[in-house]
N, C-alpha and C positions, 0 to 999 in steps of 0.2 A: 413486557417487551413488545408484544403484538400491538397493544394500544399505542405505545410510543411510536412504533414504525408506521402505523396507519395515520397517526396525526401528522407526522413529518412528511408523509406522501403528498399532502395537500397544503402544506405550510409554505408561505413566502419567506418568512424570516424566523430564525431560531435564536432564542435568548438562553444562553447557558450561564447559570449561576454557579460560581466557584466558591469553595470554602477557604477560609483563611488558614486552615490546618491542612496544608499540603496541596491545596488547589483542587485536584481531581483524585478521587479514590478509585479503587479497583472496579467497582460497579460502574462508575461514571466513564472510566476508560473503556469498559466493555460496551457501554451504550454508544459511545462515539465510534467504536469500531464497526458496529452494526449500521449506524447511520451513514458513515462514510461509504460503506459498501453498497448501501441502497441508493444513495444519491442525496447529498445534504444541501439544503438551500443556503441563503445568506446567513451568516453566523455572527452573533454579537456575544461578548463575554462581560459579565458583571460580577462584582464582588461585594458582599454585604458584611458589615462588621469590621472593615479594615480601619476606619477612623477611631474605633473604640479601643484599639490596641495601643500599647505604649509606643511612643515615637521611636524608641531604640529598636524595636522589633519590626516596625513597619517596613523598613528598607529591606531586611532579609526576606520577609514574607512576599514583598512585591517581586523580588528577583526570582524566588522559588515559583510563584504563580506564573510569571512570564516565561520561565523556562519550560514549564509543563505545557503552556499554550503553543510555544514555538515548535514542539515536537510534531504536532499535527497540523497546525495552521501558522506557518512562518509569516511573520509580518503583522499579524493581527494583534490588537491591543485590547486590554480589558479596562472597564470603567467602574468606579466605585458607586454604589447605589445605597447611600446611607441617609438620604433626606429626600424630601419632595422635589427639590430643585434638581437633584441628581437623577431622579426618575423621569422628570420632564425632559432633561437633556438626553437621556437614553431613548425616549420616545421620538425625539427629534432626529437622532442618529438613525433609528430604524426607518423613519419616514423618508429620509433623504438618501439612504444607501442604495447602491446598485444591486438589483436582484439577480440572483444566479439562476439561469434557466435549467429546468429539468425536462429533457425532451420527451421522456416517457409520458408525461401528463399534458404536454402542450397541445397535443393533437386530440385529446379526449376531454369531453365535458365532465366535470366533477363538482361535488359540493360536500361540505362538512355540515353535518346535521346540527342545527340550532335547537330544533324541537322535533320529537318523534311521537307518533300515536299509532296504536295497533288496534284493529277492529276485526272481530271474528263474526262470520255470518250467523253462527249459532254456537252453543256451548260444546257440542260434540265435534265440531269441525277442527281439523288439525292445521288447516291453512287459512290465513287471513290476509288483510290488506294493511300494508305498512305505509304510513304517511310521514314523509321526511321533509322538513322545511329547512332551507338554508340558501346561501348565496351561490348562484351558478358561476362557474369559473371557466375561462379559456375558450370553449367552443359552444355552439348552439346545441340544444338538446331537443330532439324530436320525440314525441310521445310514442311513435311507432317503432322506435329503436329499442335496444335492450340495455339494461343496467346491471352492474355487478356490485355486490356487497362482499368485501373481503372476508373470507372465512365461511361464506354461506352459499355462494354460487351466483348464477345468472338468473334474471327475472324479467318479466314483461311489465309494462306500465299500463295503467288504466286511464289516467288523465294527469294533466299538469295544471296547477292553479297558481295564479299570481296573488300571493298573500301580502298583507300589510307589512312593510319594513319595520321591524321593531327598533332599529337603531337610526331611523331617519332624523336628520338635523333640521329639516324644513317641514312646514305644514303642507307644502306642495310636493307631490311625488310624481315622478315621470310615469306616465301611463303606458299601455301596451302599444298604442299606435304613435307614441311620441308626443301626445298631448298632455298638458298639465291637468291633473284631476285633483279636486279639492277633497281631502280626507281628514276627518277629525280623529283624534286619538281614541274616541269612544266608539267609532264606527267599526273598523276592523273587518269589513266584509271581504269576501273572497271572489275573485273573478276567474272563471274557468278559461284558461288559455286554449287548451286543445284536449280532445278525447281520442282515444286509440281507435283506429279503423281496422277491424279484423282482416280485411282483404289486403291491407298494405303493411300490416304489422310484421316485424321480423319474427321468424319462428325460433323456438327454443330447441329445436332438433339439433343435437350435437353429434350424432353418429348415425351411420347407416344401419339398416337391419339386414344382416347377411342371409342369403338364401342357402340352406344346407345342401340343396341338390345342384347348385351351380358348380360347374367344373368337375362333375362326377367322372371317375375313371373306372375301367373294368380291370379285374384282377385275374391272373391265369388260374385255370382249373387244376385240380389235383393230378389229372392225367397228363396235362401239359408239363407240370413241374416234374413228374416222374420221368417223362420222356427226356426232359432236359438234363436231369441227373444221369440218365443212362448214356446219353450222348456225350456227357462231359468226361466220362472215363477215357483216358488216353491209352493208346496202344503204342508200344515200342517195337520197332523192327530191328532185330539183331541178326548178325551173321554168325552161325553156329555150325559145328560139324554135323554131318548127316546122321540121322538116327537119334538126335538129341530131343528129349521131350520138352514140353512147355515148362514143367516144374524145374528141370535141370537148367534150362536156358535162363531162368530167372536168377540163378546163382552166378552166372557169368557176368563179370563187371567189365564195362567198356573202358578200355585203357585210355581212350582219347579224351575222357571227361576232364582230367586234371590239366590237359594241355590246350583246352579251348581258348583260354585267354591268351596264351602265347601264340597260338595260330592267328589270332586277330591282329597281333602286332607286326606280323611279317609284312614286309614292304613289297612293292611291285617288282623291284629288282630281284628279290629272292624267288618270286614266282616264275620269272623268266628263266632263271638258272635251273629251276627244277623241271622245266618242260622236257628237256632232253632225258633226264633220269626217268621220268614217268613213261616215256616211250620205250625205254629199255626194259623197264619192269613190267610193262603191260603183258608181255608174252608169258612171264612167270606167273602173273596173277590169273591167267586163263586156266593154267593147270591147277592152281589152288582152288579156284571156284568149283572145280569138279568134285572136291572133297568136302565142301561146305554148302550149306543151304541157309536161306533166310527163314526166320520163325518169328511170328508176332506173339508177344507175351503182354499180359496186363501189368500195370504198375502195382497192383495189390500184392503180387508175388514178390516184387522187389522190396516193397515195404516190409513184408514179413521177414525177409532176409536181414534187412537193416535193423529191425526191432530186436532181433535175437542178440545183437551185439551191444544193446543198451542196458544200462543198470538203472532201472526206474527208481529204486530206493535212493541211489546217489543223486539222481536228478531232483527228487523232491526235497532232500536234505539241503542241497545246494541252493535251491530256490527259497527255502525258508530262511536260510542265513542272509541271503541278499535282501529279503524284505525286512528283516530285523535291522540290518545295517542302514537301510534307507530311512528308518524312523528317526535317525539322528541327524539327518541332512534334509534340508527343505528343497524338494523339487516341485515347484508349483504346477508345472505342466506335465510331469512324468507320471504315467498311470500304469499300474500293473494289469496285465491282461488276465481276466478271470479264467479259472480252470473249469468251473462248473457250467459255463455256457460258452458258446462260440463267439469269437471276436467279431465275426461279420454281423452278428445280431446285436452285440453290445455296442458296436460303433457303426451301426447302419446309417446314421445320419451324418457321418463324417466323410470327408473326401481328402484326397491328396492334391497338393499344388506343386507344380514344377518350380514356380517362383511366387512367393507371397506378394511381391510388389507388382509383377507384370502379368501374372496368370489371370485370365478373364473369370468373372463371376457375375452371373445375371442377377440383378437386384430384384427381379420379379419371380425368381424361382423358389418353389417350395415355401410360400408365404403362409403364416399361421392364419387361423380363422379371424383373429382380431384385426388383421389388415383389411378385411372386407367391411369393417365398421368405421374406418377412419377416412379422412379426406386428404387429398393431395393436390397441390397447385401445379398447373402445367408450367408456369413461370412465376415463382414466388416473388422475385424482385420486381417484376412488372406489375404484379397484383398489388404489392405494397405501395409502389409509386402511384398507382391509380387510386387506391383507397385513401392515401394521405392527402391527395390533391382534391378530393371531393369536398365541395363547399355546400354545407347543409343550408337549405332555405327554410325559413319559418321556424316554428318552435320557440322555445325560450331562449333569450339572448343572454350572453355573459353579463354579470353584474346585477341581474334581477334576483329579487328574493322570491323564491317559488316554493311550492309544496308539490312533491312528487308522490303519486299514489302507485305503490308497487304491489303487484298482485301475487297471490299464492306464496306468501312468505311463511315458513314453518313457525308453529307456535313456540317451538324451542328457542327461537331467536329472542323473544321477549322474556322467556323464563331465565335465560342466561345473561340477559342484559343487566348491567349495573349502572345506576345513575352516575354520570361523570365520565364514563368510558366513551370514546369518540365513535361515531357512526359515520362512515365514509361511503359515498355512492359514486361510482364511475360509470360513465356512458361508454358502451362498446362500439368499436368500429365494425364495419362489415366483415363477416366471416370469422370474427374472433370468438364466437361461441362453438365453432366446429372443432372437433378433436382430431389431432394429427400427432405426428411424432416430433417432439421438440428435443433439440440437442443443446445442452448447456455447457459452456466452457467454464469450469470451476477449478479452484485450487484449495487444498486443505489448509486450514489455519494451523499455524505453528504451535499454538498453545493447546491444541487438542491432539492428544497422543494415542487415544484408543483406536483400535482398528475398526474400519467401517467396511462391511462386506457388501459386495454387489447384490442387488435385489433386496436390500434392506429398507424398511419403511423409514422415510425421511420427510421432513416438513420443508416446503419450498415457498419462499417469497420471491415471486417473479413479477417485477413491475408492480401493478396494482392487484395482482392475484395472490392468494395464499391457499395452498392445497397440500395434500399428502400424496406421495407416490413412491414406488420402488424402482429406483433407477438402475440402469446397466452402465458400468464404467468401462471406458475404452480409451486407448491412446489417441492423442491429438496429433495427426500427421496429415500430409498432403496427398497421401495415396488414396486409392479407391477402396481399400480394405483396411480395417482397423482392428488391432488385437485387443481382446477383452482383458481388462484388469479385474482380477478377482477381489481385490481390495483397493480402496481409494489411496493412491500413493501420496506421500507427504511432501515431496520436493518438486513435483512437476505439475503442469497444467493437464487436466483430464477432462474428457467429454463424458457427460452424464445424459443418457437417453431415456425419455419417459413418454408415456401417452398422456397428453394434456391438451387443453383448448389452445387453439392457435393464438399467437401473439406476434405483433410486428415489432422487430427490434428498432431502436436500442431499448433494452430492458435489463435492469440489474437483477442478480440472482443471489439470494441468501439461503443457505441450507442449514436447517436445525435438526437436531436429534432429540427425541423425547427420552428422558431418563426414567428410572424406576420410580422416582419420587414425583413425577409429573412435570418437572421443569424441562425447558427447552434450551439446549446448548448449541451455540453457533459452531458448526464444524467446517464449513467451506463457504467461499464467496466467489462470485464470477459474474457472467453475463450470458444473455441469450445469443447463441451462435447461429442457429439456422432452424428452419422447420422443413425437414427433409426425411421422408420415410425410406428413401433409397440408400441411406447411409448404412453400409455393411459393417457389422460388428461380428468378428469371428473369434471363436474359442479354439485355442490350440491344445491338442492332446498329443503327448509324445509317448510312443511305445518303445521300449528298450529291450535289447538282447545282448548277449555276450558271445564273443568268438570262442568256439570249442576246438576246432582244428584250423590252423592257419597255413595256407599255401602262399605262393608268390603273388598271385593276383586274385585269389579266391579264398573263401573261408567258410566253414560250417558254423552257423549261428544258431543258438538255442535260447530258450526262455522268452522269446518274443511272441510266439504262438505255440499252441499245444495240440493242434490237429492239422491234418493235411489240407482240408478244405479252406481253412483260414489263410494259409499260405498262398494258395491259388487265387483267393479272392483279392488279397492285397498285393499281388505280384506286380501290377503296374506302378505302384507307388515307389518313388525314389528313396533310397537309404542314404544316410550320412552318419558320420561318427563324430565323437567329441573332439577328435584330433584332426578334423578337417577332411577326411576321406569321403568320397561319394561313390555310390554303387547302386546295384539293383539285385532283386531276387532272381536267381536262375531257375532253380527247381527245388521242390521239397524232397526231403530224405526221410523215409519211414512215415510213421503215422502219429508220432508224438511231438511234432513241432520243430524238428531239426530241418534246416534248409541250407542249401548251397547258395552263396551270394558272391558276386563278382564286384570288385572295387577298382578304383583307378590307381591303387598302390597297395603295397603290403601292409597289413594291419599289425598293430602291436598287441601283445597279449593282455595288456591292461586297458585297452581301448574299449569303448562301448558303442554298439550299433544302435542308431535311433531312426524312428520313422515318425514324421510329423503328419498329423491328421487335423483337419479343420472342419468346423461346422458353424453355421450362422446362429447368432443368439439374438433373441428379441426380449424387450422388457415385459414385465407383467402388467396386466390391465388392472391397476389398483388405484387409479385416480379417484380422489375423494375431496371435494371442496370444503367439507366440514372437518376442520383441523382437529377438533376435540372429540370427534367420533371415533369409535374403534375401527380397525382396518376391515375393509370389505373385500371379499373374494368374489369376483363376478363369475356367473355360471358359464360364460363364453370363454373364459381365460384359462381353461384347463390345459390347453396345449402349450402355454407359456410358463406354467408353474415348474419349479424345480422338481425333478424326479430323483429317485434313489440313485440313478446312474450319475447325475450331476454331483450328488453328494459324495459318491465314491471317487470321482475324479479329483475333487477338491479336498479329500480327506486328509492328505498329508499336510497341506498348508493350514487347514483348520486346527489340526493337532498341535502344530507349532505355536499358533497364536493362543490356543487354550492353555 
């Protein structure tokens, strides 16, 4: 399949031979699917063996073949090729037909190898010089630019030779300067067109070398952390009778707690009516104040009082039942808060958003180390327009038969080469060797039903490139933030984000997956959307809790957190319920995770309280131009690898698919 796709990438016309037994079989239909997704040139259809069939069956076979052609190419006709005259007629049709432009290759020089040679400087060397001979197409090729071999990567050139045209029809061949040069068939000498200039040659440098000391930040000391924890303990001022100790005061419950939400709803008119009553009662309060005093107590004493009313065994049994029930229902974003560690440590990289659509998120905030290695364009569209309009002067011209000397090609290239397989060489535009963040707009094929997980190793055919990478899937929307898709959806268009060399659109995208037997299956098709490292992909995690005690406007919620410090940490984050209520955390109750929450309406006993948390997700640095090589984990990409925490979050969805 790779050989077929590489050949069609540089072909002007495609001749498809059909069988008289059904026209197109399953493999032929699969090939046409891949070719149409990549970009197919002008197509002609031929049938062999049609005239050898009985005349009674020819009519039915013709209708069947034409019906199969009309499914993909409406209006195209097929031609019988059973004799020399039929073959000459087909060649005439191919010569006179209108060619279909493929814009991905029109702006880049390319050639299909007619002959290749490989030279090693010595037997122990692993890199050698590859000599590729063929007809240059579309654009000029400068020896100081870079070339790309699909499946092997980018290379520099040493020199370009003007070799003898093996298919010339005349004894006179057009020379380099436009003069006619007499060349006999026995001569076959080579003229050097140009040699590479090291000072002007494009660099193969595709990434920056990050400085580990750049952007260093200081961390607070142990003394500063201890002082912050000491100051974080809140004090509560209560009005108690004289002579009451601090321990006794902790048992006195403020009766105004349950009425806070009702007091917030009182209007200004009610406040005006109560002014007169307050003046009358002020005299009575003066005498009451003589019998009471204010006492400051710590919240730890209140927590001990609340903990004595809890049944810890019942809490653990109820939580166990809830987890068992959740195994039967798939909640891809809902995560259980761990009991063995604090939630503020487990979800330290997450944040809450007031609105997923409108809340700001700085794209330069908390970037991984891999972002120090990539390149970003200040204005990608303007750069593309400027690069596409550059007219290269000098070098080899389109139509010449040339020999390109490609430097530092791995010896494995010739070891894996099979005679008859096509070798295609593409010239690169400026900046196309530099790695950035590419966003592909793809859609899963309907005939592929297996799940494809995010950050799974896939094979990409992007324009003239072929490489392996581990993409991150996300929703395709017009907003500034895009929600992560843990699996490639089957019915919608999805964005796949990878680290890969820059490429200027338009460019088609084919996504393959390697099976256990070594075959490559087509799983998705699409196109290159953008080259933008600022695209924010967010992963949502939902923490859930259940109402324990329900009041008119407030409720006691449990099972969302399991200690007091976590409740104070996530207190600013907004809450919502599955039935559409919204609210916030007012205060923690006790030390085992119960908390008092206020909502905009009364909750139902069967409702569930949710808290949405978000973190930005980045792809893995797993780009590898050698498709047949095993996956490579880069030493700098440790911060983008999936951790055990990520696997815990996605465990419910994985179990359902397993």
